[in-house]
C-alpha positions in Angstrom: 25.9 44.3 -64.1 27.4 45.1 -60.7 24.4 47.2 -59.7 22.0 44.5 -60.8 23.9 42.0 -58.8 23.7 44.2 -55.5 20.0 44.8 -56.3 19.2 41.1 -56.5 21.2 40.4 -53.3 19.3 43.0 -51.5 15.9 41.6 -52.6 17.1 38.2 -51.5 18.1 39.4 -48.0 14.7 41.2 -47.6 12.9 38.0 -48.6 14.9 35.9 -46.1 14.4 38.3 -43.2 10.6 38.9 -44.0 8.4 37.1 -41.4 6.4 34.0 -42.4 2.9 35.0 -41.7 0.2 32.7 -40.8 -2.3 31.8 -43.5 -5.2 29.5 -44.0 -4.0 26.3 -45.7 -7.6 25.8 -47.2 -7.4 22.0 -47.2 -7.8 19.5 -44.3 -8.4 15.9 -44.1 -8.4 13.2 -46.6 -8.5 14.0 -50.4 -11.9 14.2 -52.3 -12.6 11.6 -55.0 -14.7 12.9 -57.8 -17.6 10.2 -58.3 -20.0 11.9 -60.6 -20.5 15.1 -62.6 -23.9 16.5 -63.6 -23.9 18.1 -67.0 -27.7 18.0 -67.6 -30.5 18.6 -65.1 -29.7 20.4 -61.5 -29.7 17.7 -58.8 -30.1 18.0 -55.0 -29.9 14.5 -53.5 -27.5 11.4 -53.8 -28.0 7.9 -52.3 -25.8 4.8 -52.6 -27.2 1.2 -52.6 -25.4 -1.9 -50.9 -24.4 -3.0 -54.4 -22.9 0.5 -55.5 -25.9 1.8 -57.5 -26.3 5.4 -57.0 -29.5 7.5 -57.5 -30.3 11.3 -57.6 -33.2 13.6 -57.6 -33.7 16.8 -59.6 -36.7 18.8 -58.1 -38.6 21.1 -60.2 -39.2 23.1 -57.0 -35.5 24.3 -57.2 -35.1 24.7 -60.9 -38.0 25.2 -63.4 -35.8 23.8 -66.0 -35.8 20.2 -64.3 -38.5 19.0 -66.8 -37.1 15.7 -68.0 -37.0 13.6 -65.1 -37.3 13.9 -61.1 -35.3 10.8 -60.2 -32.6 9.0 -62.1 -29.9 6.3 -61.7 -26.4 7.3 -62.2 -25.2 5.1 -65.1 -21.6 6.4 -65.5 -19.3 9.2 -64.4 -21.5 11.8 -66.1 -24.8 10.2 -67.6 -28.1 9.4 -65.8 -31.2 7.4 -66.7 -34.7 8.1 -65.5 -35.7 5.9 -62.7 -37.7 3.6 -62.0 -39.3 4.3 -65.4 -39.9 7.2 -67.6 -43.7 7.1 -67.2 -43.7 8.0 -63.5 -41.2 10.9 -64.4 -43.6 12.3 -67.1 -46.9 13.8 -65.6 -49.4 14.4 -68.3 -49.1 18.2 -69.4 -45.9 18.7 -67.5 -45.5 19.9 -64.1 -47.1 23.4 -64.2 -50.3 24.8 -65.8 -49.6 28.2 -67.2 -53.1 28.9 -68.3 -54.3 29.7 -64.8 -53.4 32.8 -62.7 -51.6 32.1 -60.6 -50.0 28.9 -62.2 -51.1 25.6 -60.7 -50.1 21.9 -61.1 -50.8 20.8 -64.6 -52.7 17.5 -64.5 -55.5 17.5 -62.2 -57.9 18.5 -65.0 -56.5 16.1 -67.2 -58.9 12.9 -67.5 -57.3 9.8 -66.0 -54.3 11.6 -64.5 -53.6 10.9 -60.7 -51.1 12.8 -58.5 -50.3 9.7 -56.7 -48.9 7.9 -59.9 -46.5 10.7 -61.0 -43.5 12.4 -59.5 -44.0 16.1 -59.2 -41.0 17.5 -57.4 -38.7 15.0 -55.6 -36.8 16.6 -52.7 -34.9 13.5 -51.5 -33.9 9.9 -52.2 -32.7 7.5 -49.5 -32.0 3.9 -49.4 -33.0 2.4 -46.2 -31.5 -0.7 -44.3 -33.1 -3.3 -46.5 -31.5 -1.8 -49.7 -34.8 -0.2 -50.9 -35.1 3.1 -52.6 -37.3 5.8 -50.9 -38.6 8.7 -52.9 -39.8 11.7 -51.0 -42.2 13.9 -53.3 -43.0 17.4 -51.9 -45.8 17.9 -54.6 -44.9 21.4 -55.6 -43.1 22.6 -58.7 -41.6 25.9 -59.6 -43.1 28.0 -62.5 -40.8 30.3 -64.4 -42.1 33.3 -62.4 -40.2 31.9 -59.4 -43.4 31.4 -57.0 -44.0 27.8 -56.0 -47.4 26.4 -56.7 -49.4 25.2 -53.9 -49.5 21.3 -53.0 -52.6 19.3 -53.6 -53.7 16.0 -52.1 -51.8 13.2 -53.7 -48.9 15.2 -54.6 -46.9 15.1 -51.3 -46.0 11.4 -50.9 -43.4 8.7 -50.0 -42.6 6.1 -52.5 -40.9 2.7 -52.0 -38.9 0.9 -54.9 -37.6 -2.5 -54.9 -34.2 -2.4 -56.4 -34.2 -5.8 -57.4 -37.2 -5.4 -59.7 -37.1 -1.6 -60.2 -40.9 -1.6 -59.4 -42.8 0.6 -56.9 -43.9 -1.5 -54.1 -45.5 1.2 -51.8 -47.0 4.7 -52.1 -47.7 6.6 -48.9 -49.8 9.8 -49.5 -49.8 12.5 -46.9 -53.1 13.9 -45.7 -53.6 17.7 -45.9 -53.4 17.9 -42.3 -49.6 16.6 -42.3 -48.7 18.1 -45.7 -50.2 21.5 -45.9 -50.4 23.2 -49.3 -47.4 25.5 -48.5 -45.3 22.5 -46.7 -42.1 21.6 -48.4 -41.3 18.0 -47.1 -37.5 18.0 -47.5 -35.6 15.0 -46.2 -36.2 11.7 -44.6 -34.7 9.1 -42.5 -35.7 5.4 -41.7 -35.8 3.2 -38.7 -37.0 -0.3 -39.7 -36.8 -2.0 -36.2 -39.9 -4.2 -35.6 -40.0 -3.4 -32.0 -40.7 0.5 -32.5 -44.3 0.3 -33.9 -47.3 -2.1 -33.4 -47.2 -2.6 -37.2 -43.6 -3.8 -36.9 -42.5 -2.2 -40.2 -40.8 0.8 -38.7 -41.1 4.5 -39.2 -39.8 7.4 -41.4 -39.0 10.7 -40.0 -39.4 13.8 -42.3 -38.4 17.5 -42.1 -40.7 20.3 -43.5 -38.4 23.1 -44.5 -41.0 25.5 -46.0 -40.0 29.2 -46.1 -43.6 30.2 -46.3 -45.5 27.7 -44.0 -45.3 26.0 -40.7 -42.0 24.1 -40.2 -42.1 21.0 -38.4 -41.2 17.2 -38.2 -43.4 14.5 -39.7 -43.5 10.8 -38.5 -44.9 7.9 -40.6 -45.8 4.5 -39.7 -44.5 2.4 -42.6 -46.8 -0.3 -41.8 -50.2 1.6 -41.5 -49.2 4.5 -43.6 -50.4 6.8 -40.9 -48.5 10.0 -40.5 -48.6 13.1 -37.9 -46.7 16.1 -37.1 -44.8 17.3 -34.1 -43.1 20.7 -33.3 -45.1 22.9 -35.7 -43.5 26.3 -35.9 -41.5 25.5 -32.8 -38.3 27.8 -32.6 -36.1 24.7 -32.9 -37.5 24.1 -36.4 -37.6 27.5 -37.6 -34.8 29.6 -39.1 -33.3 32.4 -37.1 -34.4 36.0 -37.9 -32.1 38.1 -40.3 -29.9 34.9 -41.0 -27.6 35.1 -44.1 -25.1 32.4 -44.6 -21.8 33.0 -46.3 -20.5 30.7 -49.2 -17.1 31.4 -50.9 -16.9 34.8 -49.6 -20.7 35.8 -50.7 -23.6 36.3 -48.3 -26.7 34.6 -49.5 -30.1 36.3 -49.4 -33.1 34.8 -50.4 -35.5 36.2 -53.0 -39.3 36.1 -51.9 -42.1 35.0 -54.1 -40.4 35.5 -57.3 -39.9 39.2 -57.0 -36.5 40.9 -56.4 -37.4 41.4 -52.6 -34.4 40.2 -50.7 -34.7 38.7 -47.3 -32.9 36.4 -44.9 -32.7 32.7 -45.4 -36.0 31.6 -44.1 -35.8 27.9 -44.7 -36.6 25.9 -41.6 -35.9 22.3 -40.5 -34.0 20.7 -43.5 -31.1 18.3 -42.8 -32.0 15.2 -40.7 -30.0 12.3 -39.3 -30.8 9.5 -36.9 -28.4 8.4 -34.1 -26.7 5.1 -34.5 -29.0 3.3 -32.1 -32.3 5.2 -33.5 -32.9 6.7 -30.1 -32.5 10.2 -31.1 -33.3 12.4 -34.1 -31.1 15.4 -35.2 -32.1 18.2 -37.4 -30.8 21.6 -38.7 -32.3 24.6 -40.5 -30.6 26.1 -43.5 -31.5 29.4 -41.7 -29.5 28.5 -38.5 -26.2 27.3 -37.4 -27.7 25.3 -34.5 -28.2 21.5 -34.3 -31.3 20.3 -32.4 -32.3 16.7 -31.3 -35.3 14.9 -29.6 -35.8 11.4 -28.4 -37.5 9.5 -31.2 -40.0 7.8 -28.7 -41.5 11.4 -28.5 -41.9 11.7 -32.1 -43.6 8.2 -32.3 -46.0 9.1 -29.7 -49.1 11.1 -31.0 -52.0 10.3 -28.7 -53.7 13.5 -27.3 -53.7 15.3 -25.2 -50.1 15.5 -24.0 -47.9 14.0 -26.9 -47.1 17.6 -28.4 -46.3 19.1 -25.1 -44.0 16.3 -24.3 -42.3 16.6 -27.7 -41.7 20.4 -27.2 -40.3 19.7 -23.7 -37.8 17.0 -25.2 -36.0 19.3 -27.7 -32.3 19.7 -27.0 -30.1 22.3 -28.5 -26.5 20.8 -29.2 -25.1 24.2 -30.0 -23.8 25.6 -33.2 -21.9 23.4 -36.0 -21.8 26.0 -38.8 -24.5 26.5 -41.5 -25.4 23.3 -43.4 -28.1 21.7 -45.3 -28.0 17.8 -45.3 -26.9 15.7 -42.4 -25.9 12.1 -42.0 -24.8 9.5 -39.5 -22.1 6.7 -39.5 -21.8 3.5 -37.3 -19.6 5.2 -35.1 -22.4 7.6 -34.0 -20.8 10.7 -35.7 -23.1 13.2 -37.4 -21.8 14.8 -40.7 -22.7 18.4 -41.6 -21.8 20.8 -44.3 -20.3 24.0 -43.1 -20.9 26.7 -45.9 -18.8 29.4 -44.5 -15.7 27.2 -44.0 -15.7 25.2 -47.3 -15.9 22.1 -45.0 -17.6 19.0 -43.8 -18.0 19.1 -40.1 -18.5 16.2 -37.6 -20.5 16.4 -34.5 -19.9 13.9 -31.9 -22.8 13.3 -29.6 -20.7 11.6 -26.8 -19.1 14.7 -25.9 -21.0 17.5 -27.7 -18.2 18.9 -29.9 -18.2 19.8 -33.4 -14.8 19.6 -35.4 -13.7 19.9 -39.0 -13.6 16.6 -40.8 -12.5 17.7 -44.4 -11.9 21.1 -46.1 -11.5 21.9 -49.7 -12.0 24.9 -51.9 -14.4 22.8 -54.0 -16.8 22.4 -51.0 -19.6 25.1 -50.8 -23.3 24.4 -50.4 -23.3 20.7 -49.6 -26.8 19.8 -50.2 -27.0 16.1 -49.2 -25.0 13.1 -47.9 -25.1 9.5 -48.3 -23.1 7.0 -46.1 -22.5 3.7 -47.8 -21.6 0.2 -46.8 -18.3 0.5 -48.6 -17.2 2.9 -45.9 -17.5 6.1 -48.0 -19.2 9.3 -47.3 -20.8 10.6 -50.6 -21.9 14.3 -50.7 -23.4 16.6 -53.3 -22.1 20.0 -54.1 -24.5 21.9 -56.5 -24.0 25.7 -56.3 -27.5 26.2 -55.0 -26.8 29.8 -53.7 -26.0 30.9 -57.2 -29.6 30.1 -58.5 -32.2 32.8 -59.3 -33.7 32.2 -55.9 -30.9 33.9 -54.2 -29.3 37.3 -54.3 -28.8 39.0 -56.9 -31.7 37.0 -58.5 -29.8 36.1 -61.8 -28.4 32.7 -62.9 -24.8 32.5 -61.7 -24.1 28.7 -61.7 -21.2 27.4 -63.8 -21.5 24.1 -65.6 -21.1 21.5 -64.5 -23.9 22.5 -62.0 -23.0 19.8 -59.6 -20.8 17.2 -58.4 -20.7 14.0 -56.1 -17.6 13.6 -54.1 -16.5 10.6 -52.0 -14.3 10.7 -49.0 -13.4 7.7 -46.7 -15.0 7.7 -43.1 -12.7 7.8 -40.2 -12.5 4.9 -37.7 -13.7 2.3 -40.3 -17.3 3.9 -40.1 -19.9 2.7 -42.5 -23.6 2.8 -42.9 -26.1 2.4 -40.0 -28.5 -0.4 -40.5 -31.5 0.1 -38.3 -33.6 -3.0 -38.8 
């Protein structure tokens, strides 16, 4: 007994005298509120209306098992309902025709079917300043072999839904000179101020993040439905060579063309955000840690012969802010971005050019999308995207539930920007 007492005393002395080493606390900022858990299909986007209605998209381009619906309204903490109706979410014959080699989109050869009338692969859902839901369809689906089918005219489109009637009120189809067959129209932001276009109905700005084709930025006149591109293959919209992000201690390498051929993350311009005054557009590539911007006036101008030269000359590098997917802005002018390697949401302040950590949590990994709501909350999607078959080691490693939406209160009484 005496020996045991001496041994215990000796251990206690060692513990007291041992230095307290610095360590990463792992958490920072306000606590996260779990808003929605996804137990069915694999989502990538979240958007919140002025009345608190929430919507998500489930692109077949990211998961070939997303066959039930492309867009849904979140009806409880863990259930969803196809939106705006089941018909638009149900293209005849499904999304992919496996009788052709290589596989193609299913329904061009079906009598009466029309690309414009059905959702093929929705990459983003966004609610604008007038509380309308916009649906961005990239027009490309993923067969089981892992190689995206090419887009066909009528597939890539922008659809507007009136939330008061749940009816489609506008469909803008992109010409093949704007949405190429190998484009991937990814995310969109809106400026509805009447003074910025002759039509008076505002514009949309869209990123093309294609890992195969020409990355760039697309501008759409919402009044005339005209659209055009800028910065095609410019270094600012491309991923960096040999770039491999790290999430939860794992490096993420992309798999090319459905084969087990690993490479760097080649995805280009993806996340997009407008400044609070609408004068500047920010974007980032998943294959890069840099944040770039440009005056929006240069994107709205498209008259030859100098519009593209002026746009290229207007690109600004705002430095590094960590690797991220989605971006979003609040009424204080702050730009929010994920930071894969730090389990964090960072905030970039255009007023002084600095990026700082807003919130950290071990549950944060690949933050796919954001939505700032009028309730003063920042909603964001975590969906384990780097654990899908499209990333090293090419096996399914996601853990159910596949995704979750968190909410965190914005600093400084921030809220949604209403450009109209």
